[in-house]
C-alpha beads as a LAMMPS data file, in Angstrom:
LAMMPS data file: protein, C-alpha beads

69 atoms
68 bonds

1 atom types
1 bond types

-500.0 500.0 xlo xhi
-500.0 500.0 ylo yhi
-500.0 500.0 zlo zhi

Masses

1 110.0

Atoms # bond

1 1 1 9.884 -15.254 20.717
2 1 1 9.512 -12.668 17.959
3 1 1 12.444 -11.099 16.504
4 1 1 12.976 -7.311 16.692
5 1 1 10.722 -5.481 14.303
6 1 1 13.975 -3.493 12.875
7 1 1 15.447 -6.743 11.826
8 1 1 12.335 -8.140 10.085
9 1 1 12.754 -8.029 6.209
10 1 1 10.391 -5.871 4.285
11 1 1 7.416 -7.570 3.061
12 1 1 7.410 -8.109 -0.565
13 1 1 4.085 -7.957 -2.298
14 1 1 2.554 -8.031 -5.625
15 1 1 -0.114 -5.530 -7.101
16 1 1 -3.282 -7.132 -7.753
17 1 1 -3.711 -4.604 -10.735
18 1 1 -0.608 -4.642 -12.682
19 1 1 1.422 -7.470 -10.997
20 1 1 4.304 -5.423 -9.948
21 1 1 6.542 -6.500 -7.067
22 1 1 6.777 -3.651 -4.343
23 1 1 7.873 -3.526 -0.903
24 1 1 5.564 -2.700 2.032
25 1 1 7.331 -0.700 4.915
26 1 1 4.682 -1.127 7.407
27 1 1 6.814 -3.121 9.543
28 1 1 9.674 -0.802 9.488
29 1 1 10.236 1.807 12.181
30 1 1 7.990 4.160 12.685
31 1 1 5.472 1.614 11.880
32 1 1 4.353 3.295 8.861
33 1 1 3.896 2.261 5.531
34 1 1 4.746 4.673 2.329
35 1 1 1.008 4.849 1.457
36 1 1 0.090 6.898 4.645
37 1 1 1.579 9.866 2.999
38 1 1 -0.755 9.902 0.238
39 1 1 -4.398 11.157 0.057
40 1 1 -6.656 8.501 1.264
41 1 1 -8.918 6.747 -1.198
42 1 1 -12.757 7.104 -0.438
43 1 1 -14.246 4.145 1.266
44 1 1 -16.246 3.304 -1.755
45 1 1 -12.897 3.039 -3.730
46 1 1 -11.519 0.140 -1.385
47 1 1 -12.201 -3.492 -1.864
48 1 1 -13.026 -5.631 1.013
49 1 1 -10.215 -8.028 1.594
50 1 1 -8.371 -6.233 -1.311
51 1 1 -4.512 -6.377 -1.341
52 1 1 -2.520 -3.214 -1.490
53 1 1 -1.966 -1.531 -4.712
54 1 1 1.622 -0.568 -5.807
55 1 1 2.883 2.996 -5.729
56 1 1 2.002 3.538 -9.482
57 1 1 -1.535 2.032 -9.357
58 1 1 -2.425 3.759 -6.109
59 1 1 -1.504 6.992 -7.526
60 1 1 -3.585 6.249 -10.538
61 1 1 -6.593 5.349 -8.325
62 1 1 -6.230 8.485 -6.342
63 1 1 -6.430 10.634 -9.422
64 1 1 -9.463 8.699 -10.603
65 1 1 -11.161 9.162 -7.221
66 1 1 -10.173 12.800 -7.214
67 1 1 -11.526 13.404 -10.731
68 1 1 -14.961 11.474 -9.904
69 1 1 -14.265 8.723 -12.348

Bonds

1 1 1 2
2 1 2 3
3 1 3 4
4 1 4 5
5 1 5 6
6 1 6 7
7 1 7 8
8 1 8 9
9 1 9 10
10 1 10 11
11 1 11 12
12 1 12 13
13 1 13 14
14 1 14 15
15 1 15 16
16 1 16 17
17 1 17 18
18 1 18 19
19 1 19 20
20 1 20 21
21 1 21 22
22 1 22 23
23 1 23 24
24 1 24 25
25 1 25 26
26 1 26 27
27 1 27 28
28 1 28 29
29 1 29 30
30 1 30 31
31 1 31 32
32 1 32 33
33 1 33 34
34 1 34 35
35 1 35 36
36 1 36 37
37 1 37 38
38 1 38 39
39 1 39 40
40 1 40 41
41 1 41 42
42 1 42 43
43 1 43 44
44 1 44 45
45 1 45 46
46 1 46 47
47 1 47 48
48 1 48 49
49 1 49 50
50 1 50 51
51 1 51 52
52 1 52 53
53 1 53 54
54 1 54 55
55 1 55 56
56 1 56 57
57 1 57 58
58 1 58 59
59 1 59 60
60 1 60 61
61 1 61 62
62 1 62 63
63 1 63 64
64 1 64 65
65 1 65 66
66 1 66 67
67 1 67 68
68 1 68 69
């Protein structure tokens, strides 16, 4: 039997770019991660099987995508 979602701890992750540890809130109610409130990256910016970026690196990558760089 699986524990209730609201009793599950946040998933700790490590950013593949800078190595910073950050928490993923995808398992928390209402089942949304913090990154869903940010602009989406274009598909050509996503790495297949890539891990999530930390908030700081994601902001940088979004800015680069919007600047066309």
